[in-house]
C-alpha positions in Angstrom: 105.6 126.9 117.2 108.6 126.4 119.4 106.4 127.3 122.5 103.5 125.1 121.5 102.7 122.6 124.4 104.5 119.4 123.7 101.8 117.2 125.1 99.3 118.6 122.5 101.5 117.7 119.4 100.2 114.1 119.2 96.6 115.4 119.3 97.2 117.8 116.5 99.0 115.3 114.3 96.1 112.8 114.9 93.6 115.4 113.6 95.5 116.1 110.4 96.8 112.6 109.7 94.2 111.8 107.0 93.5 114.0 104.0 90.0 115.1 103.0 88.2 114.9 99.7 86.6 118.0 98.2 83.3 116.8 99.5 84.6 117.1 103.0 84.7 113.3 103.5 87.7 111.9 105.2 90.0 110.0 102.8 91.8 106.8 103.7 95.1 108.2 102.4 97.3 109.9 104.9 98.0 113.6 104.3 101.6 113.1 103.5 102.2 116.8 102.5 101.0 118.2 105.8 102.9 115.5 107.8 106.1 116.3 105.9 105.6 120.0 106.7 105.2 119.1 110.4 108.5 117.2 110.3 110.2 120.4 109.3 108.9 122.6 112.1 111.6 121.8 114.6 113.1 118.8 116.5 110.2 118.6 118.9 107.7 118.1 116.1 110.0 116.0 113.9 110.0 112.7 115.8 106.2 112.2 116.2 105.4 113.6 112.7 108.0 111.4 111.1 106.6 108.3 112.8 103.2 109.0 111.3 104.7 110.0 108.0 106.2 106.5 107.7 103.4 104.6 109.3 101.7 103.8 106.0 103.9 103.7 102.9 102.9 103.2 99.3 106.3 102.2 97.7 107.5 104.2 94.7 110.8 104.0 92.8 112.4 106.7 94.9 111.5 104.9 98.1 112.7 101.5 96.7 116.1 102.9 95.7 116.6 104.9 98.9 115.4 102.5 101.6 115.7 99.0 100.0 118.5 99.3 97.5 120.7 102.0 99.1 123.2 101.7 102.0 121.7 101.3 105.5 122.2 104.2 107.8 119.7 106.7 109.0 117.0 104.9 106.9 117.1 101.9 109.2 115.4 103.8 112.1 112.8 105.3 109.7 111.8 101.8 108.5 110.9 100.8 112.1 107.9 103.2 111.9 106.2 101.4 109.0 103.0 99.5 110.0 101.5 99.2 106.5 103.3 98.9 103.2 101.9 98.6 99.7 104.1 97.2 96.9 102.7 97.3 93.3 104.6 95.6 90.6 103.1 97.5 87.6 103.4 100.9 89.4 107.1 100.3 90.1 107.8 98.9 86.7 110.1 96.3 88.1 110.9 92.7 87.2 109.4 89.7 89.0 112.6 89.1 90.9 112.8 92.7 92.0 109.2 92.5 93.1 110.1 89.5 95.3 113.1 91.3 96.6 111.0 94.3 97.6 108.7 92.1 99.6 111.6 90.4 101.3 113.2 93.7 102.1 110.0 95.0 103.7 109.6 91.9 105.9 113.3 91.9 106.8 113.9 95.5 107.6 110.4 96.8 108.8 110.3 95.3 112.3 106.9 96.8 113.1 105.2 95.8 109.8 101.6 94.8 110.5 100.1 94.7 107.0 101.5 93.9 103.6 99.5 94.9 100.5 100.5 93.7 97.0 99.5 94.3 93.4 100.9 91.9 90.8 98.7 91.2 87.7 99.6 88.4 85.4 99.9 84.6 85.8 103.5 84.6 87.1 104.2 83.0 90.4 107.1 83.6 92.8 110.3 81.8 92.1 111.5 78.8 94.2 114.4 81.0 95.2 112.1 83.7 96.6 110.0 81.1 98.5 113.1 79.5 100.0 114.4 82.9 101.2 111.0 83.8 102.6 110.8 80.5 104.4 114.2 81.0 105.9 113.3 84.5 107.1 110.0 83.3 108.7 111.8 80.5 110.5 114.6 82.7 111.7 112.3 84.9 113.9 108.6 85.5 114.5 107.4 88.1 112.0 105.1 90.9 113.3 103.1 90.6 110.1 99.4 89.9 110.9 97.6 91.1 107.8 98.0 90.3 104.1 96.0 92.2 101.4 96.5 90.8 97.9 94.6 93.3 95.8 95.5 91.9 92.4 97.1 88.8 91.0 96.5 86.6 87.9 93.8 84.0 87.9 96.3 81.3 87.2 99.0 82.6 89.6 100.1 80.7 92.6 101.2 83.8 94.5 98.4 83.6 97.0 99.0 79.9 97.9 102.8 80.5 98.0 102.6 83.3 100.5 100.0 81.6 102.7 102.1 78.4 102.9 105.0 80.4 104.5 103.4 83.3 106.5 102.0 81.5 109.4 101.6 84.6 111.7 98.8 85.9 109.6 95.3 86.5 111.2 93.7 88.7 108.5 93.6 87.9 104.8 92.0 90.0 102.0 91.8 88.5 98.6 90.9 91.0 95.9 91.0 88.9 92.8 89.5 85.7 91.4 91.7 82.6 91.4 91.4 79.4 89.5 94.5 77.7 90.8 94.4 75.0 93.4 97.2 74.8 96.0 99.9 72.4 94.9 101.6 70.0 97.4 103.6 71.9 100.0 101.6 75.1 99.6 98.8 74.5 102.1 97.6 77.4 104.4 99.6 77.3 107.6 98.0 80.4 109.2 95.1 80.5 111.7 92.9 83.3 110.3 90.7 85.5 112.4 89.2 87.2 109.4 89.0 86.1 105.7 87.6 88.6 103.2 86.9 87.6 99.6 86.0 90.2 96.9 85.3 89.9 93.2 84.4 86.2 93.3 81.4 85.0 91.3 78.1 84.0 93.0 78.2 80.4 94.3 75.2 78.1 93.8 75.4 75.8 96.9 75.0 76.9 100.5 77.6 76.0 103.1 76.7 76.3 106.7 74.0 78.8 106.0 76.2 80.8 103.5 77.8 80.4 100.2 80.9 78.1 100.2 84.1 79.6 98.8 85.4 78.3 95.4 87.3 75.0 95.9 90.6 76.7 95.1 90.0 78.9 98.2 88.5 76.2 100.5 91.8 75.8 102.4 91.7 79.4 103.5 88.0 79.1 104.5 89.1 76.1 106.7 91.9 78.1 108.3 89.4 80.8 109.2 86.8 78.3 110.5 89.3 76.6 112.7 90.7 79.7 114.4 89.8 80.4 118.0 
C-alpha cells in the first residue's frame, strides 16, 4: 500500500465511498467502515480518507460528546470536513435545549457545512434564547449553509418558521412533515429559495399557476421560491 500511486488514491476512495445493499444497488449511506480502514493505512491515505469520512455525519452521542461538548483541539480540523450533518433529537435522547445547542455548535464550528438535517417530533418550538443566539451567529458572518432538510417536526411546532426567519443564506428547503402553524410576526421567510420540496402534505383542491398551491401555513416559502432568480 505504501507504494500505491498517490494520484490514484482519490479515485479509489470515490469508488468505495458509498455502501451497497445486498441487491447490489448503491446506498445513499457512506461506507464508514471502509473509509475508517483507509484512514488507518498510512499518512498518505489518512488525509483524503478522513476528509470523506467526515463529509457526511449522522450525529450520535459519542460524536456529540467528543466534538461538541469536549475541549477543542485536533477535533477542530476534523469538523472543517463536514458538508452534511444530521441531528436527531429522539435518536440522541437529549433535551430541547441540548438539541438547540447541537445545531448551534454545528453552525458555529463546521465552517464548510452545506446542509443541515434535523429530526424533532413533538409540538415544541425553539426557545427565544436559542433564536437570539442563532440570529447573532448569522449576523456575525455569512454562513456557508445552503440547504435545510427538516425531516420531522410536530404539526403545531414553530421550528420551521423560526429557522427560516434567521437562516437567510438558504437556497434549498426540504420539508418532510405536515405543519398547521402559521408564521407569527417576526418569523417570515428571509431566504431566496432555488428549490422547495414538500412531502407528506395532503392533496390540495385548488390549482395555483397550473399546479396545486401549498397550504397557507407554507405559502411564505412558496413565495420565497417563486421570487428567486
